[in-house]
Every structure is written in C-alpha cells, then in structure tokens.
N, C-alpha and C positions, 0 to 999 in steps of 0.2 A: 502492499499498498504506500502510496507518496503522499506527502502532505505539504502544505505550504502555510504561510503566516503573512499577513500585511497588516501594517500600523499606518494609519492615516490619522493626524489631528486635525480637528475641524475648529473652526472660532464661531460654533454654535451650540446650543444645548444638547445634550444627550437626546431629549424627547423630539427634539426638531430632525435630529439625525436618524434617529429609531423610525420616524415616521416616513421620511421620504425614504428609506432605505427599503420600506415593505411598501412603495408606491409602484405598482408595475407600469404606469404612465411614465415614472422618471428611469427605470429600468430600461425602457424602451429607447428614450430619448437618448440615455446614456451610452447605448449600444447600435447607434444608427450605423456606424461604420460597418458592421457585420450584418447589415439588414433584419437585424432580431425583431421578430414580430409574434403578436400574442394569436395563438390558434385556436384555443380552447381554456376554460375556466375563466379564472378571475381576470375581465378583459379592462377595468378602469378602476383607479382608485386605488386603497391599500389592501395588502392581505392581512389575513388574521389566523389563528390556529385552525388549523385542518384546511384551511384552503388550498386548491390547487391550481396550478396554471401551464398551459403547455406552450412551450417558446419553441419557433423554428426561426433558423439562422444559418448563416452560410460562413463555414470556419475552413482553411485550408482549402478553399474552393468547393467544399462537400456541403450540401444541404444536411443540417442536422435537426432533429426534433427531440426536445426533452421536456419530461412533464415535471415538476417540482411540488412538492407538498411544504408545508409550514407545520414542522413537527415539536417544536417547542416555541414558546412565546411566554416572556417575561417584560412587560413593558414598565420602563423603557429601555432596559439593560440588555436584553439578549434575546435572539431569535434564531432559530434553525431551518435552513432549506435542505430537504433530502430527495434527490432523483426518486421518481417511483416508476418511469419508464425513461429509458435514453440509451445512449450510448455507454454508459459508463457502466460497469459492474456495479462500483460504488462511489456516492456523490454526497457527501456531508458537509454544509456550509454552515458554520456557525458565527454570528455576527454579534460582536460584544461593543457596549458601549459604556464609557466610564467617564466622568467628569474629571478634566485636565487643564490644570491653567486657565480656568474661565471659560474653558471650550469643552471638548470633547476628543476622547481618545477613542478612535474607530480601531477595532482589530477583526480581521476575517482569519478564521482558519478553517482551512479545507483538508479533507480526508478525502481521496480518491481513488479508484482503480479502475483499471481499464479492461477490457475483455481481452483474449488472447494469450492467457497466461504470460509465459515470459517475455513473447513479444509485445503484449501489453506494457508490462513491467517496463522493458525498454524504452516503449514509445513514452509512457509516464515521466521517465527521469531524463530523456534526451530532449524532449519536444514538448509535451505537454504542460508541465509544471511551469515551465518558464512563458508559455504563451499564456496559460492562465492567468499568471502573475501579473502579467502586462495587460490582460482584459481587466481584472480588480483594479489596477492602478487609474486605469481610464476611467473605469465606471466612478470609482473614489473621489479621483480628480473633478469628475463631472459636479458629483453630490457637492463636496467643497465649495466649488465657484459657485453653483446653484443656492445652496444655504447662505452663504458670505455675500451673494449679491443682494437676496431678499432680507438682509439684517436690517 
C-alpha cells in the first residue's frame, strides 16, 4: 500500500476550510484541468456522512470513473472519503482541519493501492503517488486562493 501526506496552511477558519473541501462544486472547479465532472450522486453543494458522488475525469489521457463515499464526518475537524467503485483496489482519503496561527492547517492523508499486484505497486511508487500529490496540491491551492479571496 502506498501513502502520501500533504500539509497546506490557509488563512481561513477550520469551519470554512472544512465546508469548502466538502463542496462538489469547488472540487469540480479545482480539477477543471482534468475535465472532472459529476456523473452520479451529489451533484451540487456540500457532501455529508454517507453521501456518494461519482466523478469522471481524464488522467494520463485515459478516462476514469470513481465513486467516493463520505465514511467518517466530524465537523469541522475531519472527514474521510473512500472509493466504493473505481480504478483503485483501495482509496482512503482522510482530511484534517486544525487551527493554526490564526488560520487552518489542512492535512490530507491518502492510503491507496492500485490493482494488478506487483505491477500496481510499482505504478503506485513510480508514478501515481507523485501525480496524486500534484493533484492534491493543485486542489488545495485553489481552495486556499478561493477562501483567502472571499475573506
């Protein structure tokens, strides 16, 4: 299993960061470069415990579809989204929001496993972990700019 961790500091409250991070509209806007769009489930607004959304996007020139579910939810400090259908053998994404220096320390912790046994493990380490880290950085930078712009 591969894992990655990303820390982002945002000059906004944990509540505001938590809320915007659960917005499917914000997610779609932040992932515009991959053409990410909603094809089923929650189609607008914020997600809550047990909500699902199915995303379709293009990564590495290949179309991907993934259904995620909010499996843990502790407002405003943490939520978890997990893949219930899609390209990964396992996808577990924990989002943490902590007060930090007048703003918020946002932590993304991802555990993932690709299919295809040892080939999938190689892909995780050689390509996917770095690629997904970049996607999360892009998303979090979009969130940071949006929250700081609306302050």
